[in-house]
N, C-alpha and C positions, 0 to 999 in steps of 0.2 A: 314303273315308268309313268310320268305325268302325261295326261292326255292333252298336250298343248301342241297345236298345229302351227303356231306362229314361227317356230324354228325348224329349219330343214335338217335332214339327216346327213346331207352332203353339202359341203361348202366349196364351190368351184374356185372362188377367189383365194381361199386358204390353200388349196392344193397347188394352184399355179404359183402362188407366192412362195410356198415351201420348196417346190422343185427348183425354181430359179435361184432362190437364196442358197439352197444346198449346193447348186452348181458354182455359184460365186464363192462360197466358203471353201469348197474343195480346191478351186483354182487358186485362191489366195494362199491356202496352206501348201500348195505344190510349188509356190514361187521359189522356194529354197532349192528344189531340184532343177528348176529352169536356170536360175542364176543364184549361186550361193550367197551373193551379197544381199539378196532380197529375202533371205530366210527370216530375218528378224522382222521385216516389214509385214510379211505374210502371217507370221505367228502372232504379231501384235494387232494388226488391223483386220485380219481375216474374220475373227469372231465378231468384232464390232461392225464391220461392213456387212456381214451376213445378217445380223439382227436388224440393222438399219434398212437394208435393201428389202428384207422380208416385210417389215412394218410399212415401209413406204409403198411397196408394190401392192400389198394387201389393202391399204387405205385407198389407193388409186382405183383398184379393181372393185372394191366394195362400193365406193362412191359412184363409179361409172355404171354399176349394175343396180343402183338404188338400194343396196343392202339385201337384195334378194338372193336366195340360194338356188341351186339347180332344180330342186323339187318344188319351190314356191314361185317360180317365175310366172307361171300362168294361173296360179291359184288365187281366186278372188273371194273365197269364203271367209266369213267372219267367225271369230271364236268368242263364245261367251263363257264367263267363269261360273 
């Protein structure tokens, strides 16, 4: 393992984006059971909306936290190569 402290071991933004996007994806895939007319919509747009929502939410959360992970939020040490 590389001794590089610039990257955290846990990514808060990634976890939140993954959980929310998974919920959206499951909901979209279940549209066919809610209304059979929407089965094609959920099957077609579900995976697309899942990926787009995960990417958008991750980008928003990453930008709002200045790209810091949970372990590096308070760490101000510098790393030399």
